[in-house]
C-alpha positions in Angstrom: 106.9 12.7 16.7 108.5 9.3 15.7 111.6 7.7 17.1 114.5 5.6 15.9 114.6 2.1 17.3 117.6 0.9 19.3 119.2 -2.5 19.7 116.9 -3.9 22.5 113.7 -2.9 20.6 115.1 -4.4 17.3 116.0 -7.7 19.0 112.5 -7.9 20.5 110.8 -7.1 17.2 112.9 -9.7 15.4 111.9 -12.3 17.9 108.2 -11.4 18.4 107.1 -9.9 15.1 109.5 -11.2 12.5 110.8 -7.8 11.7 113.7 -9.4 9.8 114.1 -13.0 8.8 117.1 -15.0 7.5 119.7 -13.3 9.7 123.1 -15.0 9.6 124.0 -14.0 13.1 121.6 -11.8 15.1 124.2 -10.9 17.7 126.6 -9.5 15.1 124.0 -7.9 12.8 121.9 -6.0 15.3 123.9 -2.9 16.2 123.3 -0.1 18.7 121.1 1.9 16.3 120.3 -0.4 13.4 120.5 -3.7 11.7 123.1 -4.8 9.2 122.0 -6.4 6.0 124.4 -8.9 4.2 125.2 -9.7 0.6 123.4 -12.5 -1.1 124.0 -11.8 -4.8 125.7 -9.4 -7.2 124.4 -8.6 -10.7 125.6 -6.4 -13.6 123.4 -4.2 -15.7 123.1 -5.2 -19.4 120.7 -2.6 -20.8 119.1 0.7 -20.0 116.1 1.4 -17.7 113.2 3.7 -18.3 111.3 5.8 -15.7 108.5 8.2 -16.4 106.0 9.9 -14.1 103.6 7.0 -14.2 104.6 3.5 -13.2 103.2 2.2 -16.4 106.1 3.9 -18.2 108.7 2.0 -16.0 111.0 -0.5 -17.6 113.6 -2.0 -15.3 117.1 -2.6 -16.5 118.0 -6.2 -17.2 120.8 -7.7 -15.2 123.1 -10.8 -15.2 124.2 -12.6 -12.1 127.9 -12.6 -11.3 129.3 -15.8 -9.8 131.7 -15.6 -6.9 135.0 -17.6 -6.9 135.2 -20.9 -5.1 135.9 -19.1 -1.8 132.8 -16.9 -2.1 134.6 -13.7 -3.2 133.3 -11.3 -5.9 136.1 -9.2 -7.6 134.4 -6.1 -8.9 135.9 -3.5 -11.2 135.0 0.2 -11.0 131.4 0.6 -11.9 127.8 0.0 -10.7 126.2 -3.3 -9.6 122.8 -4.4 -8.4 123.0 -6.3 -5.1 120.5 -8.4 -3.3 120.5 -8.9 0.4 120.2 -12.2 2.3 117.6 -11.0 4.8 113.9 -10.6 4.4 112.6 -7.4 5.9 109.0 -7.1 7.1 108.2 -3.5 7.9 105.1 -3.1 10.1 102.5 -0.3 9.3 103.7 1.8 12.2 107.3 1.9 11.0 109.6 2.7 8.0 113.3 2.3 7.5 116.2 3.9 5.7 119.8 2.6 5.2 123.3 3.9 5.1 126.4 2.1 3.9 128.8 0.7 6.6 131.7 3.1 7.0 134.3 0.4 6.0 132.8 0.5 2.5 133.3 4.2 2.2 136.9 3.8 3.4 137.4 1.4 0.4 136.0 3.8 -2.1 132.7 2.1 -2.3 129.1 3.3 -1.5 125.6 1.8 -1.5 122.5 3.7 -2.7 119.2 2.6 -1.3 115.6 3.8 -1.3 113.1 4.1 1.6 111.7 0.9 3.1 108.0 1.9 3.3 105.5 0.9 5.9 104.0 -2.5 5.0 106.9 -3.5 2.7 108.1 -7.1 2.9 110.8 -8.6 0.8 114.5 -9.5 0.2 115.6 -6.0 -0.8 118.0 -4.8 -3.6 120.3 -1.8 -3.7 122.9 -0.2 -5.9 126.6 -0.9 -5.1 128.9 1.8 -6.6 132.6 0.9 -6.8 134.4 4.3 -7.1 137.8 3.0 -6.4 139.8 2.8 -9.7 141.6 -0.4 -8.4 138.3 -2.2 -7.9 136.8 -3.9 -4.8 136.6 -7.4 -3.5 133.6 -8.4 -1.4 132.7 -11.8 0.0 129.2 -13.4 -0.1 127.4 -12.7 3.2 129.5 -9.5 3.9 127.6 -7.0 6.0 127.2 -3.9 3.7 124.5 -1.6 5.0 122.9 -0.6 8.3 119.1 -0.4 8.2 117.7 2.2 10.5 114.1 1.6 11.7 111.9 4.6 12.5 108.7 4.2 14.5 106.0 6.5 13.1 103.7 8.6 15.3 100.7 6.5 14.1 100.0 3.5 12.0 99.4 4.1 8.2 96.0 2.9 6.9 97.4 1.2 3.8 101.0 -0.1 3.6 103.2 -0.5 0.6 101.5 -2.3 -2.3 103.9 -1.7 -5.2 105.6 -4.2 -7.5 108.5 -4.7 -5.2 106.4 -6.1 -2.3 107.5 -9.7 -1.8 110.5 -9.3 -4.0 113.2 -12.0 -4.2 111.3 -14.3 -1.8 
């Protein structure tokens, strides 16, 4: 059976195996049971996406970047946004990761939707930021938004992730 990694293991893997690169502040971002990823960019959706059973049928939605104000703040109206994180995550073949939004976001009427970080994935990940609050939401560049939880698998996978998102945003 696999296990979740705790702070001491995460710090060791960051230092010895490059588990996560481009951290702003390791001491702050590595938590008791996970690692917080921070906001690099915010984008709006400008057209529809298409997903079928086969990847050949996939057409990703186009997006436009939103610029923060001169102090680094994004003022977001109610709606959905694609976000890109600052950190580059390098998942070894004996691990996987999942993420949850920081509870402060939820208390502001905001959530983040993410997918699984598969064994062997490497990249600067993206997620979906959902502003449910009818008054909107203000977020600053580099704000810590999600906590990534790393799970050590019982054994190493033979072939890691090889999809189109491998190496994204690097």
